[in-house]
DOROVO-418669 format. One record per residue (C-alpha): chain; residue number from 1; x, y, z; residue in three letters. Coordinates in Angstrom, 1 decimal. Example, Ala and Ser with C-alpha at 12.3 -4.5 7.8 and 13.67 -1.06 7.14 Angstrom:
# DOROVO-418669
<site c="A" k="1" px="12.3" py="-4.5" pz="7.8" r="Ala"/>
<site c="A" k="2" px="13.7" py="-1.1" pz="7.1" r="Ser"/>
***
This chain:
# DOROVO-418669
<site c="A" k="1" px="0.0" py="0.0" pz="0.0" r="Met"/>
<site c="A" k="2" px="2.8" py="2.4" pz="0.9" r="Ile"/>
<site c="A" k="3" px="4.6" py="1.6" pz="-2.3" r="Asp"/>
<site c="A" k="4" px="1.6" py="2.5" pz="-4.4" r="Ser"/>
<site c="A" k="5" px="1.3" py="5.8" pz="-2.6" r="Val"/>
<site c="A" k="6" px="4.9" py="6.6" pz="-3.3" r="Tyr"/>
<site c="A" k="7" px="4.4" py="5.5" pz="-6.9" r="Leu"/>
<site c="A" k="8" px="1.4" py="7.8" pz="-7.3" r="Ala"/>
<site c="A" k="9" px="3.2" py="10.7" pz="-5.7" r="Val"/>
<site c="A" k="10" px="6.2" py="10.2" pz="-7.9" r="Gly"/>
<site c="A" k="11" px="4.1" py="9.9" pz="-11.0" r="Leu"/>
<site c="A" k="12" px="2.2" py="13.1" pz="-10.1" r="His"/>
<site c="A" k="13" px="5.6" py="15.0" pz="-9.6" r="Glu"/>
<site c="A" k="14" px="6.8" py="13.6" pz="-12.9" r="Gln"/>
<site c="A" k="15" px="3.7" py="14.9" pz="-14.8" r="Val"/>
<site c="A" k="16" px="4.0" py="18.2" pz="-13.1" r="Gly"/>
<site c="A" k="17" px="7.6" py="18.5" pz="-14.1" r="Ser"/>
<site c="A" k="18" px="6.8" py="17.7" pz="-17.7" r="Ile"/>
<site c="A" k="19" px="4.1" py="20.4" pz="-17.7" r="Lys"/>
<site c="A" k="20" px="6.5" py="22.9" pz="-16.2" r="Leu"/>
<site c="A" k="21" px="9.1" py="22.1" pz="-18.9" r="Lys"/>
<site c="A" k="22" px="6.5" py="22.6" pz="-21.6" r="Lys"/>
<site c="A" k="23" px="5.5" py="26.0" pz="-20.1" r="Ile"/>
<site c="A" k="24" px="9.1" py="27.1" pz="-19.9" r="Leu"/>
<site c="A" k="25" px="9.8" py="25.9" pz="-23.4" r="Phe"/>
<site c="A" k="26" px="6.9" py="27.9" pz="-24.9" r="Phe"/>
<site c="A" k="27" px="7.8" py="30.9" pz="-22.8" r="Ala"/>
<site c="A" k="28" px="11.3" py="30.8" pz="-24.2" r="Leu"/>
<site c="A" k="29" px="10.0" py="30.5" pz="-27.8" r="Val"/>
<site c="A" k="30" px="7.7" py="33.4" pz="-27.3" r="Ile"/>
<site c="A" k="31" px="10.4" py="35.5" pz="-25.7" r="Phe"/>
<site c="A" k="32" px="12.8" py="34.7" pz="-28.6" r="Gly"/>
<site c="A" k="33" px="10.2" py="35.6" pz="-31.2" r="Ala"/>
<site c="A" k="34" px="9.5" py="38.9" pz="-29.4" r="Trp"/>
<site c="A" k="35" px="13.2" py="39.7" pz="-29.1" r="His"/>
<site c="A" k="36" px="13.7" py="38.9" pz="-32.8" r="Tyr"/>
<site c="A" k="37" px="10.8" py="41.1" pz="-33.8" r="Tyr"/>
<site c="A" k="38" px="11.9" py="44.1" pz="-31.7" r="Thr"/>
<site c="A" k="39" px="15.5" py="43.9" pz="-32.8" r="Lys"/>
<site c="A" k="40" px="15.2" py="43.2" pz="-36.5" r="Tyr"/>
<site c="A" k="41" px="11.6" py="44.0" pz="-37.7" r="Met"/>
<site c="A" k="42" px="10.9" py="47.2" pz="-35.8" r="Ser"/>
<site c="A" k="43" px="14.1" py="48.8" pz="-37.2" r="Asn"/>
<site c="A" k="44" px="12.2" py="49.2" pz="-40.5" r="Asn"/>
<site c="A" k="45" px="10.2" py="52.2" pz="-39.3" r="Asn"/>
<site c="A" k="46" px="12.3" py="54.4" pz="-41.7" r="Asp"/>
<site c="A" k="47" px="10.3" py="52.9" pz="-44.6" r="Leu"/>
<site c="A" k="48" px="7.7" py="55.4" pz="-45.8" r="Val"/>
<site c="A" k="49" px="4.9" py="53.9" pz="-47.8" r="Tyr"/>
<site c="A" k="50" px="3.5" py="56.0" pz="-50.6" r="Gly"/>
<site c="A" k="51" px="6.6" py="58.2" pz="-51.1" r="Ser"/>
<site c="A" k="52" px="10.2" py="57.9" pz="-52.1" r="Lys"/>
<site c="A" k="53" px="13.3" py="59.9" pz="-51.2" r="Thr"/>
<site c="A" k="54" px="15.3" py="61.7" pz="-53.9" r="Ile"/>
<site c="A" k="55" px="18.8" py="62.9" pz="-53.0" r="Ser"/>
<site c="A" k="56" px="20.6" py="65.7" pz="-54.7" r="Tyr"/>
<site c="A" k="57" px="23.6" py="67.8" pz="-54.0" r="Glu"/>
<site c="A" k="58" px="23.2" py="71.4" pz="-52.7" r="Asn"/>
<site c="A" k="59" px="25.6" py="74.2" pz="-53.1" r="Lys"/>
<site c="A" k="60" px="27.3" py="73.4" pz="-49.8" r="Asn"/>
<site c="A" k="61" px="28.3" py="69.9" pz="-51.1" r="Asn"/>
<site c="A" k="62" px="26.0" py="68.3" pz="-48.6" r="Gly"/>
<site c="A" k="63" px="23.4" py="65.7" pz="-49.5" r="Ser"/>
<site c="A" k="64" px="19.9" py="66.9" pz="-49.0" r="Val"/>
<site c="A" k="65" px="16.8" py="64.7" pz="-49.3" r="Thr"/>
<site c="A" k="66" px="13.5" py="65.8" pz="-50.6" r="Lys"/>
<site c="A" k="67" px="10.4" py="63.5" pz="-50.4" r="Pro"/>
<site c="A" k="68" px="8.5" py="63.1" pz="-53.6" r="Gln"/>
<site c="A" k="69" px="5.1" py="61.6" pz="-53.6" r="Ser"/>
<site c="A" k="70" px="4.6" py="58.5" pz="-55.8" r="Leu"/>
<site c="A" k="71" px="1.4" py="60.0" pz="-57.1" r="Ser"/>
<site c="A" k="72" px="3.6" py="62.6" pz="-58.9" r="Glu"/>
<site c="A" k="73" px="5.1" py="59.9" pz="-61.0" r="Ser"/>
<site c="A" k="74" px="3.7" py="59.3" pz="-64.5" r="Lys"/>
<site c="A" k="75" px="3.9" py="55.5" pz="-64.0" r="Tyr"/>
<site c="A" k="76" px="1.9" py="53.3" pz="-61.7" r="Gln"/>
<site c="A" k="77" px="2.1" py="49.5" pz="-61.0" r="Cys"/>
<site c="A" k="78" px="-0.5" py="47.9" pz="-63.2" r="Asp"/>
<site c="A" k="79" px="0.6" py="44.3" pz="-63.2" r="Gly"/>
<site c="A" k="80" px="3.1" py="44.4" pz="-66.1" r="Arg"/>
<site c="A" k="81" px="6.2" py="42.4" pz="-65.4" r="Gln"/>
<site c="A" k="82" px="8.2" py="41.9" pz="-68.6" r="Tyr"/>
<site c="A" k="83" px="10.5" py="44.0" pz="-70.8" r="Cys"/>
<site c="A" k="84" px="8.3" py="43.4" pz="-73.8" r="Ser"/>
<site c="A" k="85" px="5.5" py="45.3" pz="-72.0" r="Gln"/>
<site c="A" k="86" px="7.7" py="48.4" pz="-71.4" r="Met"/>
<site c="A" k="87" px="8.0" py="51.3" pz="-73.8" r="Ser"/>
<site c="A" k="88" px="11.1" py="53.1" pz="-72.3" r="Ser"/>
<site c="A" k="89" px="14.0" py="52.4" pz="-70.0" r="Tyr"/>
<site c="A" k="90" px="12.6" py="54.9" pz="-67.5" r="Glu"/>
<site c="A" k="91" px="9.3" py="53.0" pz="-67.4" r="Glu"/>
<site c="A" k="92" px="11.1" py="49.7" pz="-66.9" r="Ala"/>
<site c="A" k="93" px="13.3" py="51.2" pz="-64.2" r="Lys"/>
<site c="A" k="94" px="10.3" py="52.6" pz="-62.3" r="Tyr"/>
<site c="A" k="95" px="8.5" py="49.2" pz="-62.5" r="Phe"/>
<site c="A" k="96" px="11.6" py="47.3" pz="-61.5" r="Asn"/>
<site c="A" k="97" px="12.2" py="49.6" pz="-58.5" r="Asp"/>
<site c="A" k="98" px="8.6" py="50.1" pz="-57.3" r="His"/>
<site c="A" k="99" px="6.4" py="47.2" pz="-58.4" r="Cys"/>
<site c="A" k="100" px="6.3" py="43.6" pz="-57.0" r="Pro"/>
<site c="A" k="101" px="6.9" py="40.5" pz="-59.1" r="Gly"/>
<site c="A" k="102" px="8.8" py="42.1" pz="-62.0" r="Thr"/>
<site c="A" k="103" px="10.9" py="39.9" pz="-64.2" r="Lys"/>
<site c="A" k="104" px="13.1" py="42.4" pz="-66.0" r="Met"/>
<site c="A" k="105" px="16.4" py="42.2" pz="-64.2" r="Asp"/>
<site c="A" k="106" px="17.8" py="38.7" pz="-64.8" r="Gly"/>
<site c="A" k="107" px="21.3" py="39.4" pz="-63.4" r="Asp"/>
<site c="A" k="108" px="20.0" py="41.4" pz="-60.4" r="Ala"/>
<site c="A" k="109" px="22.3" py="44.4" pz="-61.0" r="Asp"/>
<site c="A" k="110" px="19.5" py="46.9" pz="-60.8" r="Gly"/>
<site c="A" k="111" px="19.4" py="47.7" pz="-64.5" r="Ile"/>
<site c="A" k="112" px="16.2" py="46.3" pz="-66.1" r="Pro"/>
<site c="A" k="113" px="15.8" py="45.3" pz="-69.8" r="Cys"/>
<site c="A" k="114" px="19.5" py="45.7" pz="-70.6" r="Glu"/>
<site c="A" k="115" px="19.3" py="44.1" pz="-74.1" r="Arg"/>
<site c="A" k="116" px="16.0" py="45.9" pz="-75.1" r="Gln"/>
<site c="A" k="117" px="17.2" py="49.4" pz="-74.2" r="Phe"/>
<site c="A" k="118" px="20.9" py="48.9" pz="-74.8" r="Gly"/>
<site c="A" k="119" px="22.1" py="49.7" pz="-71.2" r="Arg"/>
***
């Protein structure tokens, strides 16, 4: 009888230990995810949606940035992805830089449609 009591108490402690280990494991996973998010993902608050930044040199040889609204652009993303759908290098460059899913820069050097527009 006493042996069965010790066995039951030991089993209860073992189950409690397993639950505690699971809770600690999930707490560590949640903490790790939170730490990753705050360290790497929240550093992207310098991204501004709906505008781009244009740099130019002023007379004092310092770089000055001036925000320009994307609505001022004569191009807009309309689903085109290929060089054959572009009518100028400037249009291809805009689509490559601002629109998702373009397939115009095969060598990933930032210059789209190199053969078509001779760049």
